[in-house]
C-alpha positions in Angstrom: 0.6 0.0 0.4 2.8 2.3 1.0 4.6 1.8 -3.0 0.9 2.9 -4.1 0.6 5.5 -2.1 3.9 7.1 -2.9 3.7 6.6 -6.9 0.6 8.9 -6.6 2.4 11.4 -4.7 5.1 11.4 -7.4 2.2 11.8 -10.2 0.8 15.2 -8.3 4.5 15.7 -7.6 5.0 15.7 -11.4 1.4 17.6 -12.1 2.8 19.8 -10.0 6.6 19.7 -12.1 4.2 20.0 -15.2 2.1 22.8 -14.4 5.3 25.0 -13.1 6.5 24.0 -17.4 3.8 25.7 -17.9 3.2 28.6 -16.2 6.3 29.5 -15.7 7.6 28.9 -19.3 5.0 28.5 -21.8 2.4 30.8 -20.8 3.0 32.8 -23.7 4.0 30.2 -26.0 1.1 28.5 -28.0 0.6 25.7 -26.1 -0.1 27.1 -22.9 -2.2 29.6 -24.6 -4.2 27.0 -25.9 -3.4 25.3 -22.7 -5.4 28.0 -20.3 -7.4 29.4 -23.1 -5.5 32.6 -23.4 -5.1 34.9 -26.6 -1.3 36.5 -27.3 -2.6 39.9 -25.8 -4.1 37.9 -22.3 -1.1 35.9 -22.2 1.8 38.8 -22.7 -0.8 41.1 -20.1 -0.5 37.9 -17.7 2.9 36.6 -17.7 4.0 37.8 -14.9 0.9 36.6 -12.3 1.6 33.1 -13.9 5.3 32.8 -13.3 4.3 33.5 -10.0 2.1 30.4 -10.1 3.9 28.6 -11.5 6.8 28.7 -8.9 4.3 27.9 -6.1 3.9 24.7 -8.2 7.4 24.2 -8.2 7.5 24.6 -4.1 5.0 22.5 -3.6 6.6 19.3 -5.6 10.0 20.0 -4.1 8.1 19.9 -1.0 6.3 16.5 -2.2 9.6 15.4 -2.7 10.9 16.0 0.3 8.6 13.8 1.7 9.2 11.3 0.2 13.5 11.0 0.4 12.5 11.8 4.2 11.6 7.8 4.4 9.1 7.2 7.3 9.6 10.5 8.6 8.7 12.3 5.2 4.5 11.5 6.1 3.8 14.6 8.4 5.7 16.4 5.3 3.7 14.3 3.0 0.3 15.0 4.0 1.3 18.9 4.9 2.2 19.6 1.2 -1.1 17.3 0.1 -3.2 19.0 2.2 -2.3 22.3 0.4 -2.2 21.1 -2.7 -5.7 19.9 -2.5 -6.6 23.8 -0.9 -4.8 25.2 -3.4 -6.9 23.4 -6.0 -10.6 24.0 -4.2 -9.7 28.0 -3.9 -8.3 27.5 -8.3 -11.9 26.4 -8.6 -13.6 29.1 -7.0 -12.2 30.8 -8.1 -10.3 31.0 -12.0 -11.4 27.6 -13.2 -13.9 24.9 -11.5 -11.5 22.1 -14.1 -9.4 22.4 -11.5 -11.1 20.8 -8.6 -10.4 17.8 -10.9 -6.9 18.6 -12.5 -5.2 19.5 -9.0 -7.4 19.0 -5.7 -8.9 14.9 -6.6 -5.3 13.6 -7.4 -3.9 15.4 -4.4 -7.5 14.2 -2.0 -6.9 11.1 -3.3 -2.9 10.5 -3.1 -3.6 11.9 0.8 -6.2 9.2 1.8 -3.5 6.7 0.4 -0.8 8.0 2.4 -3.1 8.3 5.3 -4.6 5.0 4.7 -0.9 3.1 4.0 0.4 5.2 7.3 -1.9 3.5 9.6 
């Protein structure tokens, strides 16, 4: 069960690294604009906000990585960062785009449930 839980934590961390790349490096590129439904003008105007958002996603991924590398002591770290992922996903769904609930909060919640279950 721990392997499955850690595998899902890895998936959530990789998703957040993907979000980092999208928001920090691809926001104004055709792919990034298509993913977020932005015009070239709006993407350029919001580029610095997106880069900041991407950086925070990188911190979430780093925290999950830290929890995975910390072994048995990493349980609390994983719980904390997965909780942050869920809160960010729920807030993003409420304020920006409902899709964030499914793309960010749901994987985080599933990972959190498995991490807690595996820890007993």
